[in-house]
C-alpha positions as CSV (number, residue, x, y, z in Angstrom):
1,T,25.9,2.0,-3.6
2,T,23.0,-0.2,-4.7
3,A,19.6,-0.1,-3.1
4,E,20.3,-3.4,-1.4
5,D,23.4,-1.9,0.2
6,G,21.5,1.0,1.5
7,I,18.8,-1.2,3.0
8,E,21.4,-3.4,4.6
9,A,23.1,-0.3,6.1
10,M,19.8,0.9,7.6
11,R,19.1,-2.6,9.0
12,T,22.5,-2.7,10.6
13,R,22.2,0.8,12.1
14,A,18.7,0.0,13.5
15,A,19.9,-3.2,15.1
16,T,22.8,-1.5,16.7
17,T,21.1,1.6,18.0
18,R,18.0,-0.2,19.4
19,S,20.0,-2.7,21.5
20,S,19.6,-0.7,24.7
21,V,15.8,-0.7,24.4
22,V,15.7,-4.4,23.5
23,E,17.9,-5.3,26.6
24,F,15.7,-3.1,28.8
25,A,12.6,-4.8,27.6
26,E,13.9,-8.3,27.9
27,K,14.7,-7.8,31.6
28,S,11.1,-6.6,32.3
29,P,8.1,-8.9,32.5
30,H,5.9,-5.9,32.0
31,I,7.2,-5.0,28.5
32,E,6.6,-7.0,25.3
33,I,8.4,-6.1,22.1
34,K,5.8,-6.3,19.3
35,N,8.0,-5.3,16.3
36,T,11.2,-3.6,15.3
37,F,11.6,-1.4,12.2
38,W,14.7,-0.5,10.3
39,L,12.9,1.9,7.9
40,T,12.2,4.4,10.6
41,N,14.5,2.9,13.3
42,A,11.8,2.2,15.9
43,V,10.8,-0.4,18.4
44,V,7.1,-1.2,19.0
45,I,6.3,-2.3,22.5
46,T,3.4,-2.8,24.8
47,A,4.0,-1.9,28.4
48,D,2.2,-1.8,31.7
49,T,2.7,1.8,32.6
50,D,1.8,1.1,36.2
51,E,4.9,-1.1,36.5
52,V,7.3,0.5,33.9
53,S,8.6,4.1,34.1
54,M,8.4,5.8,30.7
55,A,10.9,8.3,32.1
56,D,13.4,5.5,32.6
57,L,12.8,4.2,29.1
58,A,13.3,7.7,27.7
59,Q,16.7,7.9,29.3
60,L,18.1,4.9,27.5
61,E,20.8,5.4,25.0
62,N,19.7,6.4,21.5
63,V,16.0,6.9,22.5
64,E,14.9,10.1,20.9
65,K,11.1,9.9,21.4
66,I,8.3,7.8,22.9
67,H,4.8,8.0,21.5
68,E,1.7,5.9,21.2
69,D,0.9,4.0,18.0
70,Y,-0.7,6.8,16.0
71,V,-4.2,6.2,14.6
72,V,-4.9,8.3,11.5
73,D,-8.2,8.9,9.8
74,A,-7.7,8.9,6.1
75,E,-9.9,10.9,3.8
76,P,-13.1,9.0,3.1
77,P,-13.4,7.7,-0.5
78,T,-15.0,10.1,-2.9
79,P,-18.4,8.8,-4.1
80,S,-18.0,7.3,-7.6
81,T,-19.2,9.1,-10.6
82,P,-20.3,7.3,-13.8
83,M,-17.2,6.0,-15.6
84,Q,-16.1,8.2,-18.4
85,A,-13.8,7.2,-21.2
86,T,-11.9,9.4,-23.6
87,T,-10.9,8.2,-27.0
88,T,-7.7,9.2,-28.8
89,D,-9.6,11.8,-30.8
90,G,-10.8,13.5,-27.6
91,T,-14.4,12.2,-27.7
92,Q,-15.9,11.3,-24.3
93,T,-18.1,8.3,-23.9
94,G,-20.4,7.3,-21.1
95,E,-20.4,4.3,-18.7
96,A,-21.2,1.9,-21.5
97,A,-18.2,2.5,-23.8
98,V,-18.5,2.0,-27.5
99,G,-15.9,0.7,-29.9
100,T,-13.2,-1.9,-29.3
101,Q,-9.5,-1.8,-28.8
102,S,-9.0,-2.8,-32.4
103,Q,-11.0,0.3,-33.5
104,Q,-9.6,3.0,-31.2
105,D,-8.0,3.4,-27.8
106,Q,-10.3,4.4,-25.0
107,Y,-9.2,5.5,-21.5
108,T,-10.9,6.0,-18.1
109,A,-10.9,9.4,-16.6
110,G,-8.2,8.3,-14.1
111,I,-5.8,7.5,-16.9
112,E,-6.5,10.8,-18.5
113,A,-6.1,12.7,-15.2
114,I,-2.5,11.6,-14.7
115,N,-1.6,12.0,-18.4
116,A,-0.6,8.4,-18.9
117,T,-2.2,8.0,-22.3
118,G,1.0,9.0,-24.2
119,V,3.1,6.5,-22.4
120,I,0.6,3.7,-23.0
121,E,0.4,4.6,-26.7
122,Q,4.2,4.2,-27.0
123,G,3.8,0.6,-25.8
124,Y,4.9,1.0,-22.2
125,H,2.4,-1.2,-20.3
126,G,4.5,-2.2,-17.2
127,Q,6.2,-5.1,-18.8
128,G,8.6,-6.7,-16.2
129,V,7.6,-4.3,-13.4
130,R,6.5,-5.2,-9.9
131,L,4.1,-2.5,-8.7
132,A,3.1,-2.2,-5.0
133,V,0.0,-0.5,-3.6
134,I,-0.5,0.3,0.1
135,D,-4.1,0.8,0.7
136,S,-7.3,-0.8,2.1
137,G,-6.8,-4.2,0.3
138,V,-7.9,-5.6,-3.1
139,Q,-10.9,-7.6,-4.1
140,P,-9.4,-10.7,-5.8
141,D,-12.5,-11.5,-7.9
142,H,-12.5,-8.1,-9.6
143,P,-12.7,-9.0,-13.3
144,D,-9.9,-6.6,-14.3
145,I,-7.4,-7.3,-11.4
146,S,-5.0,-10.2,-11.0
147,I,-3.1,-10.8,-7.8
148,S,-1.7,-13.9,-6.2
149,D,-1.6,-14.8,-2.6
150,E,2.2,-14.5,-2.4
151,N,2.0,-10.9,-3.5
152,W,-0.5,-9.9,-0.8
153,A,0.1,-8.9,2.8
154,C,-2.2,-7.7,5.5
155,F,-1.2,-5.4,8.5
156,I,-4.5,-4.3,10.0
157,N,-7.7,-6.1,10.8
158,C,-6.5,-9.3,9.3
159,T,-9.6,-11.4,9.9
160,I,-9.9,-12.9,6.4
161,D,-7.3,-15.1,4.8
162,G,-5.9,-13.9,1.4
163,P,-6.6,-10.8,-0.6
164,H,-9.7,-8.8,0.4
165,D,-11.1,-5.3,0.6
166,R,-13.9,-4.2,2.9
167,N,-13.4,-0.5,1.9
168,G,-13.2,-0.4,-1.8
169,H,-10.6,2.3,-2.2
170,G,-7.7,-0.1,-2.5
171,T,-9.4,-2.1,-5.2
172,H,-10.0,1.2,-7.1
173,V,-6.4,2.2,-6.8
174,S,-5.1,-1.2,-7.8
175,A,-7.3,-1.2,-10.9
176,T,-6.0,2.3,-11.8
177,A,-2.5,1.0,-11.4
178,T,-2.7,-2.4,-13.1
179,G,-6.2,-2.9,-14.4
180,A,-6.6,-5.1,-17.5
181,D,-6.8,-3.4,-20.9
182,D,-8.8,-6.3,-22.5
183,N,-12.0,-5.9,-20.5
184,S,-15.5,-6.1,-22.0
185,A,-15.9,-2.4,-22.1
186,G,-12.9,-2.0,-24.4
187,L,-11.2,0.4,-21.9
188,H,-7.6,0.9,-20.8
189,L,-8.3,0.7,-17.0
190,G,-4.7,0.6,-15.7
191,V,-1.6,2.5,-16.3
192,A,0.5,-0.7,-16.3
193,P,-1.7,-3.6,-17.1
194,Q,1.2,-6.0,-17.7
195,A,2.9,-5.2,-14.3
196,T,2.8,-7.6,-11.4
197,L,0.5,-6.2,-8.7
198,L,1.6,-6.4,-5.0
199,H,-0.8,-5.1,-2.4
200,A,-0.3,-4.4,1.3
201,K,-3.4,-3.7,3.4
202,A,-2.6,-0.9,5.8
203,I,-6.1,0.9,6.0
204,N,-9.2,-0.7,7.5
205,S,-12.8,-0.5,6.5
206,S,-13.3,2.7,8.5
207,N,-10.5,4.5,6.5
208,R,-8.1,4.3,9.5
209,F,-4.5,3.3,9.5
210,T,-1.9,3.2,12.2
211,Y,1.8,4.1,12.4
212,T,2.7,0.5,12.6
213,S,0.4,-0.7,9.8
214,L,1.9,1.9,7.5
215,V,5.6,1.2,8.3
216,E,5.1,-2.5,8.2
217,S,3.5,-2.2,4.8
218,M,6.4,-0.1,3.5
219,E,9.0,-2.5,4.9
220,W,7.2,-5.4,3.3
């Protein structure tokens, strides 16, 4: 079974099992369906609870649980420390890295931390890969990040058109994932600099995300 077959099976099952909820909502002027998900098999609604009985909704066929749209506080970003780079001979350099790519390979601490240096040195730079990040967004004018509008989606606090990041964490993660390796500091910033970056904004500037923003991002 291919991945596409599996996704189609999940879509079909979700469409079939949610039909009782959809029919119930369509008959009531006090319920609005905001979204439907196949990944977690859920229906997102807004309802006037003074007019709609949640007990009646809970009794519908295939309804297992009713809950509010969770709001989750993510861990706040850790304050940045001066950028460290490690050369292939193990020597650490400070924020202003010396040397160039033609002289020796240099890596940021993030690349070292996940032990990606060996893969990079074997020539695996993400060629032909589409790499998706779900986070707080991405700053499109970052000198070491490249992202096109069609590879961007926003699912929370979408008050700005196109890629943006009012938090900073998503830009940091995106750079660790696909940051350029031909920057002025002579550093390998990203694990897969030749991969195509996709980014879904699910976290807002206050480090909060919701159940719906996360699932929407994952389905996208």
